[in-house]
Structure formats: structure tokens, C-alpha cells
N, C-alpha and C positions, 0 to 999 in steps of 0.2 A: 504493499500499500504506499503510495506516495505521501511524503510529509506535507501537511497543510500549512500555508503560510498565511498571514494575515491579509496579504495583497492579492493572493491568486489562490482559486480553488483547484485542486488538481484535476486534470483531463482523466476520465474514467475509461476503462476498456471498452464499454459501450459506446462511447464517443467515437474511439479510434476506429471501431467496426464499423459505425454508421458512415463516417466519412469515406472510410476505404470503401466500404460497399457501394455509396453514391458514387464516388469516383470510378470504380470498376465499370458500373452501369452506365454511366454517362459516356465513359471512354469507348466501351465496347459497342455502342450505337454509333460511334463517330468513326472508327477505324475501317479502312478498307474503302471500295469504291460503294457509294451510297446514293441513293435517290430520295433525299429527305423531302419530306411535306412540312408544311408550317408547324405542325404539331411536334415533330420530331426535332425540329430547330429550336423551337420555344420551350420544348419540355425541359432541357437543362436550367435554362433561365427561370422557369417556374419552381424547379427544386429549389435551386440556391435562392431564390426568393422567398420560400418558405423557410429555410434554415435561416435566412437573414431575418424574417418576422420574428423568429424565435430569440435570437441573440441581439437583434438592433432596437430593443424597446426603447433605450435610453443610450443617446451618443453622450460617452464621457467628455466633460469640456476641461479646458485648460490649455494653456499655449502648447505644452509638450505632449498633451493627449492628443491636440489636434495636428501636431506635426506628425505624430507616429501614424494616425489615421490617414493622413495626406499621403504618407509613404507606402501605406497600404493601397491605397488607389493608384498612385504612381507604378507601383510594382505589378497591379493588375493589369494596368494599361499596357506596360511593357509586354508582360506575359501574354496578353490578348492579342496585341500586334505580332508578336512573334509566331503565336499560334496560327493566326490568320496568313501569315507569310508561308508558313508549312502546310497549309490545306489548299488543295486544288479545287477550283471551282470552274466548271464547264456547263455547256449546254448539250443534252443528249439530241441529235440531228433527227433522231426519229420522231420524237414527239415533244421537242423543245422543253422537257423537264430538266430542272436542276440535277447535275451530278457533282458529288464532291469525292475527293480522293484524299484520305489522309495515311500515312505510313507510320514507321517507325520514329522518325524524327518528331512527328507530332506528338505521339505516345510519350516519348522521352521528355519532351519539354511539360507536357501535363504531369508527368510523373515527378520531375523535378520541382514543380510548384507544389504538389502535394507532399513530397517529402520535406520541403522546406517547410511548410504549415505544421505537420505532425512532428517535425524535429524540434521545432521551436516549443511547439506544446510540451513534448516529452521532456526536452531540456529545462524549461522553464520550471519542471517539478522535481527534476533528478540531477541535472548537471550543473547547472548555473542560477540555482534558486536564490542564493543569498547576493549574488551579484545583481539580479534582476530586481529583487527585493529593494536592495539599497539604491540602486539607480531609480525606480518607481518611487521611494520614499523622498529621495534629494530633490527629484524633479516633479513631486506631487501628481503622479501619473496613476489615476484610478486603476483598480484591477481589471476592469472591463475592457480598457483601451486596447490590448493586445489582440484579444479574441475579436473586437470590432473591427481592428485594421485588417485582419485576415479574411474576415466575411466581406468586408468591402473589397478587398483585393479579389476575391473569387467571384463576387459579384460583377465587377469590372471587367474582369478576364472574359467571363463566359459572355457579358454582355457585348463586349467588343467584337468577339469571335462571331457571335451570331449577328450582329448588324452588319459586320464586315462581309459576311458569307452572302446575305440577302442583298447587299449594294453589289457585290462583285456579280452575284446571279444576274442582278437587272442589267448590269454593264453587259454581259456576254449574252443577253437576250433570254436566259433561261427562265422559266416559269416556275412558279411556287405556289401550291395548291393551298390556299387560305380558306377554302370551302370547308374543311373538316373542322375549323376553329368556331363557325358560325352555330349558334344554339338551334337544336331541332324544333322544327315548326309543328 
């Protein structure tokens, strides 16, 4: 059992399993050659938004907290742009539908982002607990700041990748079926 500190609750095994499972499910639906419709493209955004809803009830305040949160946004933007560069977007000549192709470099990038987040979470309760606690106390960083920064990172990463795929699909003349998103009548 991880030692609990006054500034940070330990990450539980169930959290690691949840995040790893979501990561694997999302990545499995994106690797290889795919013909995604709007539902498949937007599902990861919805999943992460749901996780964000759980963790982003209150955004920690304070100048250092905001800098850490901004860093999470910036890292998410960089990872999102990098992932967009590693996914091919084209138009199927037979029916004009969107086709995406993502291979091992794409998977490696997403895996690196996941390892970064889980490594920090684990390290904060096992390897550098004291140093992070000292830093947080000295700079008045609320405990939720680090989790908030990582949730914002993932939200931006997935939003940038999804928006970028949709924009690139439009540029190549590929269609994306948004009909499945309409409520049934």
C-alpha cells in the first residue's frame, strides 16, 4: 500500500487498470487501416470527457497551479499534433469515405504519453513523494493540480487528434458519416 501524504492521495490499482484498459481500447480502435465514422472518431473524446467530468469538478487555483495546468495543456497540444502527424488520412476512391492508417510509431507515441502519466502518478507516491510534497508546499500547489494537468493533457491530445483528422478528411474530400450521431425519431 502506498503511503498517503497530506498533499496527494495514492493512486489505486483500480485507477491504473481503468486508465490502461481505456487506453488499450481506444488505441485498438485506431491502429491499422480504419474507416471510422463520426461515432468512432468522437468516442475517445467522449470517454475522456467523462473521465474529465469526474476529476475536473474544481480547477485548482494559484499561479503555480495554473502554470502546471498550462503545462498539461501544452504537452497535450504537442502530443496531439505529433499523433496527428503519425496518422494517415485519405479518401477511399470507391465511396469517398474517410480512411485512416496508424501504425507502430502512432502506438509508440500514445504509449509514451500513457507511461508518462502513469509513471508520474506512481512516482509521486513511491519514488519522489517527499520532493513533490516539498515542492507543492513551498509553491502552494493544491493536491488536485497534478491530476488536473494530466486530465487536461489527455483531453487536448485527443481533441487535437480528432479535430485534425476531421479537418484533414475534409481537405482530401473524404466523407464522415455523422448520421449515426443523430437521435432516433
